[in-house]
C-alpha positions in Angstrom: -49.5 37.7 -83.3 -50.3 40.6 -85.6 -48.7 40.9 -89.0 -46.9 44.1 -87.9 -45.4 42.4 -84.8 -44.5 39.3 -86.9 -42.8 41.6 -89.4 -40.8 43.3 -86.6 -39.6 40.0 -85.3 -38.6 38.8 -88.7 -36.7 42.1 -89.4 -34.9 42.0 -86.0 -33.9 38.4 -86.4 -32.7 38.9 -89.9 -30.6 41.8 -88.8 -29.1 39.8 -86.0 -28.4 36.9 -88.3 -26.8 39.2 -90.9 -24.5 40.6 -88.3 -23.4 37.1 -86.9 -22.9 35.8 -90.5 -20.2 38.4 -90.9 -18.3 37.6 -87.7 -15.1 35.7 -88.5 -15.4 32.2 -87.1 -11.7 31.7 -86.9 -11.5 34.8 -84.7 -14.2 33.3 -82.4 -12.2 30.1 -82.2 -9.1 32.0 -81.3 -10.9 34.1 -78.7 -12.2 30.9 -77.1 -8.8 29.3 -77.0 -7.4 32.5 -75.4 -10.1 32.2 -72.7 -9.7 28.5 -72.2 -5.9 29.0 -71.7 -6.2 32.0 -69.4 -4.9 32.0 -65.9 -7.6 34.4 -64.9 -10.4 36.1 -66.9 -11.8 39.5 -65.9 -14.7 40.9 -67.9 -16.2 44.3 -68.3 -18.9 46.2 -70.4 -20.9 49.3 -70.0 -24.7 49.7 -69.9 -26.6 47.0 -71.7 -23.4 45.5 -73.0 -22.5 44.9 -69.3 -25.6 42.7 -68.9 -24.5 40.5 -71.8 -20.9 40.3 -70.5 -22.1 39.4 -67.0 -24.3 36.7 -68.4 -21.2 35.3 -70.3 -19.2 35.5 -67.1 -21.8 33.4 -65.4 -21.5 30.7 -68.1 -17.6 30.9 -68.0 -17.9 30.1 -64.3 -20.3 27.3 -65.0 -17.6 25.9 -67.4 -15.2 26.0 -64.5 -13.1 28.9 -65.8 -11.6 31.4 -63.4 -13.7 34.4 -64.1 -14.5 37.7 -62.4 -16.4 40.9 -63.2 -14.8 44.3 -62.8 -16.3 46.0 -59.8 -17.1 42.9 -57.9 -15.5 42.7 -54.4 -13.7 39.4 -55.3 -12.1 40.5 -58.6 -8.4 39.6 -58.4 -5.6 41.6 -59.9 -4.6 40.6 -63.5 -1.1 39.8 -64.7 0.8 37.9 -67.3 -1.2 34.9 -68.6 -4.5 36.5 -67.8 -7.2 37.9 -70.1 -9.2 41.1 -69.8 -12.3 40.7 -71.9 -14.0 44.0 -72.6 -17.0 44.9 -74.7 -17.3 48.4 -76.3 -19.5 48.5 -79.3 -18.6 52.1 -80.2 -15.0 51.5 -79.2 -14.6 54.8 -77.4 -15.9 54.1 -74.0 -13.7 55.9 -71.5 -13.9 53.3 -68.8 -13.0 50.5 -71.2 -10.0 52.4 -72.5 -8.8 53.1 -69.0 -9.3 49.5 -67.9 -7.5 48.2 -71.0 -4.6 50.4 -70.1 -4.5 49.0 -66.6 -4.7 45.4 -67.8 -1.9 46.0 -70.4 0.4 47.6 -67.8 -0.1 44.5 -65.6 0.9 42.2 -68.5 -2.6 40.8 -69.2 -4.0 40.3 -72.7 -6.8 42.6 -73.8 -9.5 40.8 -75.7 -12.0 43.4 -77.1 -15.4 42.9 -78.6 -16.4 45.9 -80.7 -18.2 47.0 -83.8 -15.6 49.7 -84.7 -12.4 48.2 -86.1 -10.6 51.6 -86.2 -11.7 52.7 -82.7 -9.4 53.8 -79.9 -10.2 50.6 -78.0 -9.4 48.4 -81.1 -6.0 50.1 -81.4 -5.3 49.3 -77.7 -6.5 45.7 -77.9 -4.2 42.7 -78.2 -7.0 40.8 -79.9 -10.2 42.2 -81.4 -13.4 40.2 -82.2 -15.3 42.4 -84.6 -19.1 42.3 -84.5 -20.2 44.4 -87.4 -23.4 45.8 -85.9 -25.0 49.2 -85.4 -24.2 50.8 -82.0 -24.8 54.1 -80.5 -21.7 55.3 -82.5 -23.7 55.0 -85.7 -27.4 54.8 -84.9 -28.5 58.1 -86.4 -28.9 59.7 -89.8 -27.6 57.9 -92.9 -25.4 55.6 -90.8 -28.5 54.0 -89.2 -28.9 50.4 -90.5 -31.3 48.8 -88.0 -34.9 48.9 -87.1 -33.8 48.3 -83.5 -32.9 51.4 -81.4 -29.4 52.6 -80.5 -27.0 49.7 -79.8 -29.6 46.9 -79.6 -28.3 45.0 -82.6 -24.8 44.9 -81.1 -26.1 43.8 -77.7 -28.4 41.1 -79.2 -25.5 39.8 -81.3 -23.3 39.7 -78.2 -25.9 37.4 -76.5 -26.0 35.0 -79.4 -22.2 35.1 -79.9 -21.6 34.4 -76.2 -23.9 31.4 -76.4 -22.0 30.0 -79.3 -18.7 30.7 -77.5 -20.0 28.8 -74.5 -20.6 25.8 -76.8 -17.1 26.0 -78.3 -15.6 26.5 -74.8 -17.5 23.5 -73.5 -15.9 21.4 -76.2 -12.4 22.9 -75.5 -12.6 22.4 -71.8 -14.4 19.1 -71.8 -16.9 20.5 -69.3 -19.9 18.1 -69.0 -23.5 19.4 -68.7 -23.6 17.8 -65.2 -20.4 19.6 -64.1 -21.8 22.9 -65.4 -25.1 22.3 -63.7 -23.3 21.4 -60.4 -21.7 24.9 -60.5 -25.0 26.7 -60.8 -25.9 28.7 -57.7 -28.4 27.3 -55.2 -28.9 30.8 -53.8 -31.8 31.8 -56.1 
């Protein structure tokens, strides 16, 4: 690996580590408890955030939790006791705001992952997990803090955060590695 590439990797990893060090672990634990206790979980994200959220949904399913992704044909209606988990780094994503309103009207709890504590989505959320990373809301000019483009730091932090949440949820639910593996699809 060239020195330049090694430097880019070190910089990107340091940025991700710095973001995750600033996430409040007690809020992560509370979010995990909320998910573990939910009657149903429905998740949503836009763009590259959607990819991270869908990966997390897969792991929630492997844990044996009742999870669906907005837009899938088998997504059930939400109601009281259910959780709508949405990711909106910038916190102003129109579809997220609309879906949060629908979930709230149905009596579900809105769990938001965002980088913008004062955003419209954060104001609508019942519970916010703040991930203090650069997103497309602040990726230009003096606000730019990352060597990575656009919302990549937020999206990368989501992946790592979700992996840690899976470990915490595994402990909360008592899911064994064997049970998780048994729920993995055989249709690949």
